C-alpha positions in Angstrom: 62.0 3.4 1.3 62.8 -0.2 0.7 65.9 -1.4 -1.5 65.7 -5.0 -2.7 68.9 -6.7 -3.9 69.0 -10.5 -5.8 71.7 -12.2 -7.0 71.2 -14.7 -10.2 73.7 -17.1 -11.7 71.0 -18.6 -13.9 70.6 -16.2 -16.9 72.5 -13.4 -18.4 72.7 -10.1 -16.1 70.3 -8.2 -18.4 67.6 -10.9 -18.6 67.7 -11.6 -14.7 67.3 -7.5 -13.9 64.5 -7.3 -16.2 62.9 -10.5 -14.7 63.4 -9.5 -11.0 62.3 -5.8 -11.8 59.1 -7.5 -13.2 58.5 -9.9 -10.2 59.3 -7.1 -7.6 56.9 -4.7 -9.9 59.7 -2.2 -9.3 59.3 1.3 -8.9 62.9 2.3 -10.3 65.7 0.2 -11.6 69.0 1.7 -10.9 72.1 0.6 -12.6 75.9 1.5 -12.3 77.8 1.8 -15.6 81.5 1.9 -15.9 81.1 3.4 -19.5 82.5 0.8 -21.8 82.6 2.4 -25.1 83.9 1.9 -29.1 85.0 -1.9 -29.5 84.9 -3.4 -26.2 81.0 -2.1 -26.2 80.5 -3.2 -29.8 82.0 -6.8 -28.9 80.6 -7.4 -25.6 77.4 -5.0 -25.5 76.4 -3.3 -22.3 74.2 -4.4 -19.6 73.0 -1.1 -18.8 72.0 -0.6 -22.6 69.8 -4.0 -22.7 68.3 -3.4 -19.4 67.1 0.2 -20.8 66.0 -1.1 -24.0 64.1 -3.9 -22.5 62.6 -2.2 -19.4 59.2 -1.1 -18.8 60.2 0.3 -15.4 61.8 3.7 -15.2 65.5 3.2 -15.3 68.4 5.4 -14.2 72.0 4.8 -14.9 74.5 6.4 -12.7 78.1 6.5 -13.6 81.3 6.9 -11.2 82.8 10.1 -10.7 86.0 10.8 -12.9 89.4 10.6 -11.0 91.4 13.9 -11.6 94.8 13.1 -10.6 
């Protein structure tokens, strides 16, 4: 399995991710999400949400494990 990474400072993150997925003809787009919710998500939006809604490629969003102290 090949994993490809790319850094873009030219575009907003969702657009850069979608463009790169199209360029690579990605089999799967995998994103990490920190789980912003409520007001924060309303104001700044969610990169993962925008990628999911805009992608024609299968997309998997993973969350980091919750820490229980």
